[in-house]
ZABA-710350 format. One record per residue: z, y, x of N, C-alpha, C in turn; residue in three letters. Coordinates in steps of 0.02 Angstrom, whole numbers, plus 50000, padded with zeros to 5 digits. Atoms other than C-alpha are relative to their C-alpha. Layout:
BEGIN
ZYXZYXZYXALA/...
***
This chain:
BEGIN
499975003950062556155447151217500615002049959UNK/499444998750045557235450551065500134993649960UNK/499815006050036558175436050986500475002049943UNK/499584998750058558905436950811500374993649981UNK/499585005750016560345425350770500395001449936UNK/499624999650062561065422450597500674996650009UNK/499355003449994562925418350583499974993249967UNK/499995006750029563315400350546500454995450040UNK/499585005049968564295384750591499584995550045UNK/500355004249952563725375350745500254992849993UNK/499805007050007563715356450733499484995550034UNK/500485004449967562915344050853500244997550067UNK/499875002849934562835335351021499475002650048UNK/500464996949952562055343451175500144997350070UNK/499955001649929561705337551352499945006550039UNK/500004993749964562175352151461499554999650061UNK/500445000249941560965357051601500394999050065UNK/499695001049934561295353951785500315006450025UNK/499664994249970562445365351883499535003450050UNK/500444996549953561375378551967500375001550065UNK/499614999049939562785381852090499964994050046UNK/500035006049959562755363852148499284998650021UNK/500705001249982560855362152141499805004150061UNK/500194995849943560645376752261500334997750065UNK/499665002749940561935369452381499674993550023UNK/500335006349983561095352452374499315001350032UNK/500644998249970559405360552412500105002650071UNK/499854997749932560195369152563500144994050045UNK/499865006049961560845352252621499364996250016UNK/500645003549989559105344652600499595003550054UNK/500374996249950558315358552703500274998650070UNK/499685000649934559555356252846500064992850024UNK/499985007149981559465337252846499364998050036UNK/500585002649965558315328752969499824993349969UNK/500205006050035557475316152856499925001349926UNK/500114999550072557345312552670500655001349963UNK/499454999050046558485318552531499754998749929UNK/500175001550069558415311452355500505003749956UNK/499574995950043559105323652225499914997949928UNK/500025002250070559535317052052500295005549955UNK/499774995250050559795327751896499905007250024UNK/500164993249976558985342951977499855004649942UNK/500094995350054558965358551870499345003850004UNK/500654996650004557495369351816500075007449983UNK/499914992950016558255386651790499635004350051UNK/500334995349954557495402051872500345000150068UNK/499644999849936558865402352004499884993850042UNK/500125006249964558605384152049499294999750027UNK/500694999849976556725386352061499925004850059UNK/500024995249944557005401452174500254996650064UNK/499725003549942558075390752291499514994750026UNK/500495005049979556765376952292499435003250039UNK/500534996549964555415389352343500235002250069UNK/499734997849935556555395852481499984994450051UNK/499975005349950556805378952563499304997750021UNK/500685001749981554935375552558499735005150051UNK/500224994849952554625392152649500374999450066UNK/499615000749939555965387652776499894993350035UNK/500205005949963555205370852821500054993449964UNK/499955006250037555595357752688499354998549964UNK/500605002150036554265347952593500204995449942UNK/499895004550057554255339852421499574993850010UNK/500365006349992553785321552440499804997149932UNK/500155002750067553895316352257500455003249948UNK/499614997750058554495321852085499924994849946UNK/500015005050054554965309051952500545001949950UNK/499504997750048555805316151797500425005550031UNK/499564995049970557325325751858500224997950070UNK/499855002149931557325316952028499475002750048UNK/500444997149950556575326052177500164997050068UNK/499915002349931556315318852351499735005250047UNK/500164994749951556315331552492500014996950070UNK/499985001949929555885328852675500025006350041UNK/499924994149958556385340852811500154998050072UNK/499805000949930556595342452998500405006150023UNK/499614994149985557775357152989499615006449990UNK/500304993450010557305375552999499355000750040UNK/500664998849971555445377853031499625004749953UNK/500284995450050554925393652938499245000049999UNK/500724999450009553175394552867499815007049975UNK/500124993250024553365412652810500475004850036UNK/499584994949969554055428652885500405003949950UNK/499624996850054554675434952716500124994949945UNK/499835004850052555585424552587500365003749943UNK/499714996650059556115429352410500514995549966UNK/499465003650035557725424352322499965000949925UNK/500054998650072557085429452150500555004849981UNK/499424995950019558595436652059500664996550013UNK/499415004149989559835424052127500445002950055UNK/499524997649952561345431752212500254994550046UNK/499785005649958561925414652272499464998250051UNK/500535001749953560225410852349499975005150057UNK/500034994849949560245427552441500554999150051UNK/499435000349954561975425152514500064993250034UNK/499975006749971561815406352544499474999150054UNK/500565001549955560115406352628499895005350054UNK/500064995149945560255422352732500314997350065UNK/499755003149938561425413852858499574994150023UNK/500425005749982560325398352852499355002350032UNK/500614997349971558755408652885500125002750070UNK/499854997149934559635416553034500054994750054UNK/500035005349950559605399553120499335000250038UNK/500664999749969557765402953158500015005050059UNK/500044995549941557315411153324499505005649990UNK/500484994750016555985422053241500275004249943UNK/499744995750054556325436853125499764997649932UNK/500165001750069556375433052939500285005449955UNK/499784995050049556465445852799500184996549935UNK/499765002850064557485441152645499975005549948UNK/500054995050053557055450152485500124996549933UNK/499905002850067557165447552297499665004549950UNK/500284995650050556755455952134500515001549946UNK/499574998450056557515463651979500685002650020UNK/499324997549990559375466451973500294998250068UNK/499745002049935559665457452138499945005550052UNK/500114994749951558985472452232500535005449997UNK/499454995050006560465482752169500684996850014UNK/499365003449987561795469852214500144999950075UNK/499874999249929562645473052381500094993350037UNK/499915005749955562585460552525500595001750046UNK/499414997649964564355464752578500254994850050UNK/499685004349951565155457752734499544997150053UNK/500475003349955563565452152822499965003350069UNK/500154996449938563355465652955500494998250055UNK/499495001149948564995463053047499984992850025UNK/499985006949979564975444053047499374998050037UNK/500625001649965563145443053098500005002850071UNK/499954997149932563475454653246500434995450044UNK/499575004649963564885442953298499644993750021UNK/500345006349987563725427953289499325001050033UNK/500604998849961562305436053386499365000749961UNK/500594999150043561135439253240499895007449989UNK/500174993050014560245455853227499795000549927UNK/500144999050071560235461753045499795007249990UNK/500244993250012559205476752993499755000649929UNK/500234998850068558735484652828500415005449968UNK/499614995150038559445495752692500744998250005UNK/499295001249989561315497652712500324996149943UNK/499645004150048562075483152618499594997349942UNK/500415002450056560595479152504499374996650027UNK/500655002949984559025468452506499465005349994UNK/500145005449952557795467752586500365001150066UNK/499724999849932558585463452754499584995450044UNK/500345004349951557815456052910500524997350048UNK/499545003149953558795443653015499594997350059UNK/500325002649939558345439253195500524996250039UNK/499535004449967559295424453263499744997750067UNK/499625004750041559645411653313500745001449998UNK/499284999350010561415411753247500374995750051UNK/499615003649950562695406753379500594996449966UNK/499445003950027564025393553344500645001950036UNK/499394997449970565665402353379500574999749949UNK/499424999150044567425402953308500065007549985UNK/499974992950019567705419253212500415000849937UNK/499674998250062568575428253070499505003349954UNK/500464997150049567695433352909500405002849941UNK/499704996950060568205445152769499674996749939UNK/500275003650058567995434252613500205003349934UNK/499784996650061568645447252490499425001749954UNK/500584998350040566865450652431499774994149957UNK/500215006050036566685432852365499894994350048UNK/500055006149960566345415352425499314998450026UNK/500685002249986564455415052441499805000750073UNK/500144999249929564305422052617500334994450040UNK/499655005349964565615409652678499654993349989UNK/500375006250013564665395452594499384999550044UNK/500604999949958563075400552685500174998850073UNK/499795000949930563995401452851500214992850013UNK/499795007049991564755384152826499394995450006UNK/500615004049994563035376552794499665001150067UNK/500364998549939562245385452941500354997250062UNK/499635002149941563625381353064500084992550003UNK/500005007349999563725363153011499354997350028UNK/500655002049973561895362353060499965001450075UNK/500124997849931562025371653226500564998350049UNK/499425000849955563765367853295499914993850045UNK/500025005649952563795357053452500704997950021UNK/499305001649986565685357453474500445003049945UNK/499554997950054567215360653366500085007649999UNK/499894992950010567345378153294500445001049938UNK/499594998450058568515386653171499785006749971UNK/500154993850036568205400053040500635002049963UNK/499424997450036569675410552982499755004749946UNK/500224996050057569325417352808500615003349968UNK/499424996650031570515430552741499815003249934UNK/500084997150067570735436452562499414996749963UNK/500565003750031569565422852496500055000249924UNK/500075000250073568985424452316499584993949981UNK/500405005550026568245410452209500054993750043UNK/499905006049960569015396052305499654993849973UNK/500355006050025568275382952186499284999550024UNK/500695000349977566535387752243499954997750073UNK/499975002749932567015384352424500134992549997UNK/499895007250009567655367452363499344996449985UNK/500665003050014565895364052295499604999450064UNK/500375000149937565135368552463500254994450045UNK/499715005249957566335357352558499844993149974UNK/500165006550030565995343052436499284998050017UNK/500705001549984564105344152462499924998450074UNK/500035001449928564325344952651500304993250016UNK/499695006649989565485329852645499524994449981UNK/500485005150022564205319952546499384999650044UNK/500564999849952562925325052677500214997350069UNK/499765002849937563995317252814500295005150048UNK/499754994649957564685333752879500665002649971UNK/499374997850028566535335052833500255006550031UNK/499694993749978567385352052844500734999749977UNK/499294999950018569285352552849500245007249993UNK/499744993150010570325367552796500754999949991UNK/499284998950008572095374152794500105004449938UNK/499924996550063572285378852610499515005849993UNK/500554995250006570615388152617500115006450041UNK/499894994249957571225399752755499624999250067UNK/500365001549938570535391552913499594993749990UNK/500475005550009569015380152910499794997450069UNK/500175003149936568635367853050499384995749992UNK/500615004149996566915360653089500014996450066UNK/499975004049939566955346353214499434994949998UNK/500575004650000565265338053248500174992950021UNK/499815006749979566175323353327500194995649940UNK/499805003750060566725318453151499424999049951UNK/500575000750045564995319353073499754992749999UNK/500295006750008564255303153005499425000949950UNK/500574997950041562535308252940499554994049984UNK/500445005650018561565294952842499275001850011UNK/500724998549991559685293252873499685003149939UNK/500254997350063559335297052690500595002649959UNK/499484997450044560415308552584499824998349928UNK/500095001650071560635303152403500535004049961UNK/499544995250030561405317352302499855001049927UNK/500074999050072561715319352116500345006649980UNK/499744993550023561955336352034500384998949934UNK/499605000450061563345337451904499725004549945UNK/500134995350054563155345351733500385006550012UNK/499774993349986563545363851726500565002249953UNK/499454997750041565255369251664499915007349978UNK/500144993150020564665387451661499605000249935UNK/500415000350060563335383051533500384996949942UNK/499615003350052564515371651438500495004849968UNK/499484995550026565785385651418499775003749937UNK/500254996550059564685395351296499984995549939UNK/500045004750055564405379951189500694998249974UNK/499325002050021566245375251188500365005649964UNK/499714994350036566795392751139499675000849932UNK/500354999650064565455392751003500314995149950UNK/499695005050044566235376850933500705002249979UNK/499314998050015567995383850943500035005349946UNK/499984994650049567535398850835499584998649938UNK/500465000750057566235391450718499794993049981UNK/500255006650021566095372650705500254994450043UNK/499835005849960566055356950811499414998250045UNK/500535001849952565065352350968500274994850049UNK/499875004749945565045337551086499515001650056UNK/500424998449942564395342051259500034994250049UNK/500055005649953563785327851371499815002450069UNK/500214998849931563425326851558500495004550037UNK/499484996049967565085334551612500464995550040UNK/499545003649957566155328451756500685003349994UNK/499364996850016567945331451703500465000750061UNK/499614999049939568625329851881499625004550049UNK/500424995649959567355342651944500415005450034UNK/499704994349965567805355952071499725006749974UNK/500304993850025566765368651972500535004649970UNK/499504995250022567755384351938500045000549924UNK/500024998750072567195385751757500254994249957UNK/499665005350037567985369251710500655002649970UNK/499394996850026569475380751679499955001549926UNK/500094998650072568735383751506500384995049958UNK/499645005150040569555367451448500725002149987UNK/499304998050008571325373451480500075006349959UNK/499964993750038570965390651409499904998649926UNK/500115001750070570275383351247500614996649970UNK/499405003350025571805372251230500565005249989UNK/499494994850007572945387251260499875004349938UNK/500184995950058571995396551123500044996249934UNK/499905003950061572315382451000499414996049976UNK/500595003950021570585374450993500144992650006UNK/499945007249996570435355850963499524997550054UNK/500395002349943569835348051127500134992650012UNK/499935007149983569505329551161499484998150052UNK/500445002149945568725320751311499904992549997UNK/500165007149997567845303951319499444999150051UNK/500505000949948566955299251480499735006650024UNK/500304993749978565715312951523499875004749942UNK/500104995950060565835320551349500635003949982UNK/499454995850024566925334851287499825002449930UNK/500104997850069567115338451102500515005549983UNK/499574994550022567805354851036499865001349927UNK/500064998650072568145358350852500385006449983UNK/499684993950023568585374350763500714998649976UNK/499305000450023570445376950733500265007149994UNK/499704993450005571615391250697500175002350071UNK/499934997749932571525401150858500585004950008UNK/499454995549985572965410350940499845003850065UNK/500134995949942573045423451075500154996250065UNK/499915003449936572985418551258499995005250056UNK/500054996149938573175425651433499714995550054UNK/500285004049946572135419751579499765004550056UNK/500254996449942571635425251754499324997150019UNK/500685002349985569755424051781499775002150069UNK/500184997849933569805429951962499564994950035UNK/500375005349966569175413152025499454996949957UNK/500545002550044568015409851877499715005949960UNK/500214993950035567265427051837499414999049953UNK/500565001150045565715419651754500224998349929UNK/499745001550067566825414451608500175006349961UNK/499744993950032567325432451571499655001949935UNK/500334997950062565965436651441500164995649940UNK/499855004350058566255421251332500745000049984UNK/499284999550014568145422951352500145006249958UNK/499924994050041567985440551281499834998549927UNK/500185002050068567115432951129500534995549970UNK/499455004350025568455419551114500595004349979UNK/499434995650015569805433051120499875004049937UNK/500184996150059568875443050987500094996149936UNK/499955004350059569015428150870500714997449989UNK/499295001950008570895425550895500365005649961UNK/499604995050036572235434550795500525002950046UNK/499534996849956573155447150902499685001950067UNK/500244997549936573015453351081499984994550053UNK/500085004749944572335442351220499855004050063UNK/500104996649936572295447051404499594995650047UNK/500425003549951570945442051528500015004150064UNK/499924996449936571325446851708499424998550047UNK/500535001049951570095448951850499415004649992UNK/500554995250012569075464151799499655001950066UNK/500304998049936568795468151984499444995450022UNK/500545004749981567645452851995499375001049958UNK/500564999250047566445459651862499465004850024UNK/500494995249976565525472451966499494996550045UNK/500545002549957563885469352058499774993049981UNK/500325006050026563335454951948499305002049977UNK/500664998150025561665454651856500025006649964UNK/499864993350026562395469451764500695001950024UNK/499294998349991563995479351783500354996749941UNK/499755003950056564875466151679500595003249965UNK/499454996550034566415476751645499715004649946UNK/500314995550049565295489551560499624996249946UNK/500395003950049564185476451476500454996649950UNK/499525003250045565675467151404500315005249953UNK/499704994650041566465483451345499525002249945UNK/500494998050050564855488551257499894994649948UNK/500085005550047564655471351180500584999849949UNK/499425000050045566425471751109499985006049953UNK/500044994050042566185489451047499494999149944UNK/500525001050051564575484750956500204994849949UNK/499735005050047565445469650879500595002849960UNK/499444996650034566785482050819500674996450014UNK/499395003349979568155473350918500425004950042UNK/499584995549961569615484150979500174996950068UNK/499845002449933569935482651166500225005950043UNK/499854995049948570615491851316499974996550067UNK/499975002749932570525489651503500635002850032UNK/499364998049973572265490051577500084997250070UNK/499985002149930572345489451766499424995150013UNK/500525004949983571405473351807499864995249943UNK/500065004650056571365466051632499635003249941UNK/500254998350066570365466851472500534997949950UNK/499565001750056571555467651324499575000349937UNK/500455000550057570565461651172500424998449938UNK/499655001250064571245462750994499534996549953UNK/500435004050042570505448950890499955002749929UNK/500124997550068569735453450723499764994649953UNK/500255005450043569215436450657499255000149996UNK/500734999650009567465440550596499735006250036UNK/500314994549963566355451350708499485003549956UNK/500494996050037565145464650648499304998350023UNK/500705000849982563285461150641499755006250036UNK/500164994249958562465472250771499404998550044UNK/500515001049948561225474250914500365000250067UNK/499695000549934561755469051090499444999950052UNK/500475000149944560785473151248500324995950056UNK/499735004249946561025459651380499965003450068UNK/500134996749936560475471751517499754995050052UNK/500315005149956559525456851589500534995650033UNK/499455004149974561175447651617500074993849957UNK/499995006350038561135429351565500674998649969UNK/499335001450028563015428251540500145004449938UNK/499914995650058563005443151421499574997649942UNK/500445002650053561525436051323500314994049966UNK/499695006050028562425419451300500625001849961UNK/499394998050035564085427651254499845003449933UNK/500204996650062563215438751125499774995049948UNK/500235005150046562385423551048500584996049971UNK/499405003550024564065414651036500375004449949UNK/499674995550047564845429850953499635000649935UNK/500404999450061563415430550829500174994749948UNK/499845005450047563965414050753500585001949955UNK/499404998050037565575422350695499955007149974UNK/500104993250024564805438750636499905000249925UNK/500094999350072564655445650460499285001949981UNK/500714998650011562785448650480499614998150062UNK/500415002249944561335445150596500145004250062UNK/499924996749936561445449550780499344999650038UNK/500614999749959559935455250881500205000850073UNK/499864999749929560005452051068499375002450036UNK/500574997349963558865462751176499994997150071UNK/500085002949934558175456151341500314993150005UNK/499685006650006558705438851286499694994850046UNK/500325004749954557485430351406500424999050063UNK/499565000649942558865432851536500324993150005UNK/499685006649999559545415651486499644995350048UNK/500395004649957558155407551591500284999850070UNK/499704999949934559135412351745500454994050012UNK/499535005549991560385398351712499934994549948UNK/499995004950055560125389651543499385001049958UNK/500664998750030558295389251495499964998049927UNK/500065002750068558525379051335500575002149954UNK/499404998250038560075388151269499855001349927UNK/500154998550070559285395151111499744993949963UNK/500245006250031558385378751077500584995449983UNK/499425004350012560035369451093500425002649941UNK/499654997250058560895381450972499634998449935UNK/500405001550059559465379050850500064992849979UNK/499945007150016559615360150862500674998449968UNK/499335000950030561435362250807500085003949935UNK/499984997150067560965370950645500025007649997UNK/499974992749999560925389250699499305002949990UNK/500644996850016559535400250629499855005450052UNK/500184995649944558685408750777499265001749996UNK/500694997849997557095419050787499905004050064UNK/500154996449939556295425250948499395004449991UNK/500564995350005555155440350961499865002850069UNK/500184996749938554205446851110499905007449985UNK/500054992750009554215465651136499285002049991UNK/
***
C-alpha cells in the first residue's frame, strides 16, 4: 500500500491502542495459568493476533469475547499442533519458544516476512544447559525444540536483548518446583523485563531480582488466584508518534496512558520536555502542544523503538541533536539504522553517525518526498509524522506495515485534520 500525506497541523484527541508488548505477555500468562484468565483492553494488532493464535495452538481456549475483553481458559501446555507460527512478531518468537519447550514433544517454531531474517541469538547455549534440544538453521527461524525444559539455576547472555530472558522467566515460573536463580549479564532493555516481572506478579508468581542482574524464582512464595484478571495498559510506543507529531505541528491529547508505567517508551515524555515541547498530564491523558523546539541528547539503548520518531523530532529542532544507541537498531523489521538514514536523507535532513549515535541537524521544514518503510511499522509511522512538517506531500511505500502495532494510525491522524490518501499497489 502507498499512503500520501499532506503537510498540516494536527489537532485532536486520540485514545491510544493497547500495548502489544504487554498484551503478548498477558497472553503468555493466560496460557500457563491453570484456569480462567480475563483480559481487559486486549489489542488487535497483527502481533497481538499472532500471539493469540500461538496460545490456542499450545493448549489455551477462548471462552468468550465481549468488546475488548477476552476470557481464556487453559490447563497449561497441551500442544494441538506440531508447528506454530509467530507471524512477523520478534517478541512472540523469543517469548514463546522457551514456553513451547516445556512440552515433551517436538514443536517447530516458524514465522513469515521479515521475522525469518531476524536472528534468534542466545538460544542454543541456554537451551543446551536446560536440557532442550534445539535444531534448525543456525540462529534463524524455523527452529524445532524438543523438551521438556528443565528447571535449573543458570547464567544467560542478555546482551542480545530482553525477549529471550522474558520467555525463560515465564517458562520457569511455570515449571519450577524449587527455588532457582538466573544470572543475566549485560542485560539490554531493562524496562521490558520490568513489564514481564509485573505481569508475573499480577499472576501470583513474584520474581525478585538484584538490580536486574540475578533473578530468583521461588515457588514457595507463589500465591496464584483461581481466576486471573489482567488489564492491558495503553501503548507508549504508539503514543510516541502522536506526541512528536503534536510537538512539531500542532496539539494532541492522547488518552489511555498510564503515567507510572514501566514501559520503556514512556521516556518520550522527558525527551519532549528536554526538546522544549509543551507537555501536560491529567489522569490518563497527556497533552503536547507545538512550541519552539531546541536540540536534545538522549540515550535510546533501553527504548530503541523510539529511535525513528526521535530522528524526526531532531530534524525539526534548530541545531544538532544526538541520539545514542545505534547498536540496538539492527535486526528489527528492517535494518533501522539504514532505514532511518535513508528517511532523513530523503527528507533532506543533514545527519551523521558518530560511533553509537545519530547526530541530526535540524532544518525546521522537511522536504516533500517518497519514503519506503521497508515493511517496518516504526519507519512508516515516523515518516508520517515527518510529513506533517514537510514543504510538500510525502508518499509512504509499504505503509500497511502499521498494522503490526497500530492498525488505526492513519485513521487517527485523519481524525485530527490531516489529509491522507491510501492507494493499493
